[in-house]
C-alpha positions as MATLAB code, in Angstrom:
seq = 'MCVIALAWNAHPRWRLVLAGNRDEFYARPSAALAQWPDANIIAGRDLEAGGTWLGVTAQGRCSVVTNVRNPRDAQTGLSRGLLVTDYLAHSDDAATHAARLQSAAAGYRPFNLLIFDADRAFHIGNRPLPVIHALSDGIHGLSNAELDTPWPKTRRLCARMREWIDGNRGATDAEDFMALFTALADEEIAADAELPDTGIGLERERWLSAAFIRGESYGTRASTVVAIGNDGRGVIIERRFGPHGRFDGETRLPIEGPQ';
ca = [
      47.968 -120.837  -51.937;
      44.163 -121.421  -52.167;
      42.728 -119.060  -54.727;
      44.966 -117.225  -57.422;
      44.039 -114.893  -60.316;
      46.498 -113.936  -63.043;
      46.618 -111.866  -65.987;
      49.366 -113.187  -68.487;
      50.393 -110.835  -71.349;
      47.335 -108.843  -70.935;
      48.360 -105.333  -69.778;
      50.684 -102.937  -71.591;
      53.003 -102.712  -68.990;
      52.779 -105.860  -66.938;
      53.439 -109.307  -68.763;
      52.416 -110.982  -65.237;
      49.886 -109.572  -62.841;
      48.946 -112.157  -60.016;
      46.834 -111.819  -56.920;
      46.274 -114.600  -54.407;
      45.533 -115.732  -50.945;
      47.107 -118.489  -48.847;
      45.045 -120.183  -46.249;
      46.947 -122.073  -43.732;
      46.715 -123.330  -39.857;
      48.208 -120.598  -37.844;
      50.185 -122.996  -35.901;
      52.407 -123.729  -39.045;
      55.355 -121.517  -38.375;
      56.276 -119.196  -41.362;
      58.726 -116.336  -42.340;
      57.283 -113.069  -43.622;
      58.328 -112.098  -47.430;
      62.113 -111.361  -47.687;
      65.114 -112.039  -49.879;
      66.391 -115.380  -48.735;
      69.901 -115.156  -47.513;
      70.707 -118.562  -49.061;
      69.118 -118.547  -52.303;
      67.978 -116.182  -55.312;
      64.522 -116.033  -54.159;
      62.311 -113.429  -52.730;
      59.265 -115.044  -50.830;
      57.658 -115.956  -47.553;
      59.043 -119.170  -46.177;
      57.356 -122.473  -44.657;
      59.455 -123.019  -41.531;
      58.258 -126.337  -41.301;
      59.036 -128.145  -44.521;
      61.503 -125.343  -45.879;
      59.555 -124.219  -49.113;
      57.328 -121.506  -50.009;
      53.875 -120.859  -51.511;
      54.570 -117.993  -53.755;
      57.945 -116.636  -54.776;
      60.031 -114.444  -57.514;
      63.535 -114.256  -58.133;
      65.309 -110.560  -58.718;
      65.488 -111.477  -62.471;
      61.617 -111.855  -62.708;
      60.593 -115.489  -62.834;
      57.815 -116.566  -60.683;
      55.977 -119.587  -59.290;
      52.899 -120.341  -57.122;
      51.579 -123.603  -55.796;
      48.055 -124.694  -54.612;
      47.166 -128.105  -53.092;
      44.196 -130.286  -54.467;
      41.311 -130.623  -52.194;
      40.319 -133.999  -51.943;
      39.857 -135.678  -48.516;
      40.171 -139.136  -50.124;
      43.471 -138.323  -51.770;
      46.366 -139.153  -49.236;
      48.674 -136.416  -48.565;
      51.858 -138.224  -48.952;
      55.110 -137.425  -50.749;
      57.329 -134.425  -50.957;
      56.133 -130.910  -49.636;
      54.640 -128.944  -52.487;
      56.467 -125.826  -51.374;
      59.796 -127.550  -52.571;
      58.314 -127.109  -56.256;
      58.361 -123.361  -56.039;
      61.872 -123.100  -54.546;
      63.200 -125.733  -57.020;
      61.926 -123.777  -59.880;
      63.293 -120.516  -58.663;
      66.544 -121.695  -57.387;
      67.677 -122.928  -60.672;
      68.007 -121.639  -64.276;
      66.209 -123.878  -66.466;
      63.466 -122.013  -68.609;
      60.013 -122.561  -67.751;
      59.441 -125.081  -70.683;
      62.428 -127.131  -69.915;
      61.526 -127.312  -66.005;
      57.951 -128.223  -66.777;
      58.919 -130.975  -69.049;
      61.523 -132.374  -66.459;
      58.863 -132.067  -63.648;
      56.367 -134.146  -65.325;
      58.284 -137.350  -64.840;
      58.811 -136.620  -60.934;
      55.365 -134.893  -60.311;
      53.919 -138.134  -58.838;
      56.078 -138.057  -56.021;
      54.855 -134.980  -54.555;
      51.832 -134.188  -52.578;
      48.434 -133.336  -54.714;
      49.542 -130.046  -56.414;
      48.870 -127.373  -58.858;
      52.036 -125.547  -59.896;
      52.193 -122.460  -61.933;
      55.692 -121.192  -63.338;
      56.609 -118.068  -65.387;
      59.829 -116.886  -67.088;
      60.312 -113.889  -69.699;
      58.598 -115.810  -72.625;
      56.420 -118.473  -71.395;
      54.081 -119.624  -68.424;
      53.194 -123.279  -67.588;
      50.688 -125.073  -65.259;
      51.674 -128.569  -64.010;
      49.510 -130.704  -62.047;
      49.741 -134.193  -60.695;
      46.132 -135.172  -59.880;
      44.732 -137.637  -61.274;
      47.729 -137.940  -63.520;
      50.669 -135.653  -64.046;
      49.552 -132.931  -66.830;
      51.294 -129.783  -68.298;
      49.403 -126.995  -69.776;
      51.012 -123.887  -71.523;
      48.962 -120.883  -70.469;
      47.359 -118.669  -73.265;
      47.333 -114.956  -73.053;
      44.768 -113.688  -70.973;
      43.239 -114.091  -67.334;
      43.345 -117.302  -65.640;
      42.067 -118.628  -62.044;
      43.056 -121.312  -59.996;
      42.062 -122.828  -56.645;
      42.247 -126.349  -55.303;
      41.070 -127.714  -58.247;
      42.173 -128.069  -61.876;
      43.292 -124.788  -63.622;
      40.395 -122.453  -64.587;
      37.802 -124.611  -62.544;
      35.260 -122.064  -62.074;
      34.668 -122.359  -58.438;
      32.631 -119.094  -57.107;
      35.733 -117.368  -55.534;
      37.781 -118.015  -58.515;
      35.196 -116.677  -60.871;
      34.826 -113.392  -58.696;
      38.432 -112.939  -58.366;
      39.156 -113.234  -62.035;
      36.381 -110.847  -62.735;
      38.034 -108.436  -60.183;
      41.489 -108.948  -62.243;
      39.484 -108.289  -65.411;
      38.063 -105.030  -64.240;
      41.505 -103.975  -62.635;
      43.100 -104.642  -66.154;
      40.664 -102.932  -68.201;
      40.802  -99.918  -65.792;
      44.548  -99.516  -65.932;
      44.888 -100.664  -69.633;
      45.937  -96.881  -70.475;
      48.061  -96.554  -67.480;
      51.398  -97.743  -68.409;
      52.925  -96.585  -65.229;
      49.882  -97.765  -63.017;
      51.108  -99.219  -59.637;
      47.959  -98.772  -57.505;
      47.094 -102.383  -56.597;
      44.352 -101.532  -53.876;
      41.742 -102.907  -55.926;
      43.210 -106.235  -56.208;
      43.830 -106.430  -52.264;
      40.110 -105.232  -51.976;
      39.107 -108.486  -54.110;
      41.321 -110.713  -52.067;
      39.564 -109.406  -48.964;
      36.386 -110.371  -50.294;
      34.342 -112.416  -47.658;
      31.071 -113.283  -49.674;
      29.940 -116.921  -49.012;
      28.617 -118.450  -52.085;
      25.168 -119.675  -52.787;
      24.818 -123.393  -51.936;
      23.729 -124.088  -55.746;
      27.372 -122.736  -56.685;
      29.310 -124.689  -54.364;
      31.566 -127.573  -55.444;
      31.132 -130.863  -53.673;
      34.884 -131.768  -52.628;
      33.974 -134.250  -49.851;
      34.443 -131.990  -46.986;
      30.518 -131.466  -46.146;
      28.462 -128.348  -46.693;
      29.318 -126.328  -44.012;
      32.902 -126.392  -44.803;
      32.179 -125.818  -48.496;
      30.269 -122.829  -47.443;
      33.189 -121.206  -45.035;
      35.892 -121.993  -47.819;
      33.914 -120.472  -50.494;
      35.100 -116.959  -49.666;
      38.051 -115.612  -51.153;
      39.406 -114.384  -47.692;
      38.740 -116.754  -44.714;
      38.461 -115.620  -40.911;
      38.894 -118.416  -38.444;
      40.494 -119.171  -34.970;
      42.833 -121.766  -35.938;
      42.770 -121.577  -39.684;
      42.352 -119.067  -42.284;
      43.776 -116.577  -44.640;
      47.569 -116.051  -43.611;
      48.675 -113.950  -46.606;
      47.317 -111.978  -49.499;
      49.854 -111.304  -52.223;
      50.192 -109.552  -55.366;
      52.982 -109.912  -57.949;
      53.344 -107.623  -60.991;
      56.301 -108.062  -63.445;
      56.807 -105.793  -66.312;
      57.655 -106.297  -69.987;
      61.191 -105.622  -68.862;
      61.362 -108.007  -66.027;
      61.241 -105.376  -63.494;
      58.462 -105.013  -61.002;
      57.073 -105.658  -57.517;
      55.691 -108.077  -54.991;
      53.499 -107.015  -52.177;
      52.537 -109.424  -49.248;
      49.969 -108.539  -46.321;
      49.890 -110.701  -43.616;
      47.349 -112.088  -41.229;
      46.545 -113.702  -37.750;
      43.506 -115.192  -36.338;
      40.062 -113.908  -37.087;
      41.611 -111.839  -39.974;
      43.921 -109.776  -37.753;
      46.129 -107.741  -39.654;
      49.882 -108.334  -39.101;
      51.880 -106.253  -41.528;
      52.848 -105.664  -45.170;
      55.994 -106.009  -47.067;
      56.911 -104.608  -50.358;
      59.825 -105.486  -52.200;
      61.121 -104.524  -55.729;
      61.861 -107.136  -58.654;
      64.834 -105.546  -60.052;
      64.946 -107.608  -63.412;
      67.645 -108.750  -65.587;
      71.014 -107.278  -64.808;
];
């Protein structure tokens, strides 16, 4: 994933609402959102490395990963997508898993990982050193820097999440996520004065400052919304895109919650 906004314990029905975009090369083979036949995971799948960028379980656990944008940092180590599948495929609670991962985090490519269970949420990163943060209740944003770094597209997406939460606070049965998908489709380029300097040059900083990226060989390939209720039940919705933002389909799957 390349930009995420989430609301943790900020809505009367949904303990977690998460909206994010995955930007990737179109040539990298991927499978659409589905229930995996070989694991208790509902996710898209990276067919090159075998992991995923964002997934849930039928019982209401969730995990998502981003990379860390620093061209001077070697992209060596284990695939980031395996971090998501490792959490979702096992039964450790989020706190136990976060503590266990801290000692192994340096062995993965630069990452930010978010993990959620029924009670707690954590951010784990490995740049410049392994770190764990327990998420406080409220709205958080993540892109390709540290948690809550105020990059323009992250700030805008978090603001739209706040608007959605405030507008739906009294609607305990609300399942209209159109406004979140509209926010994920935002192609606004940030002003130069607001851009971060991550070492990729001004033109690429401008291009990547939008939430939704259009390109010929690289761009936004999936927009995903996850909503998990206080009872563990919910929904995950994925919209897929091809070169130049071509719409390639949508999948919506239920999260059944604890049985």
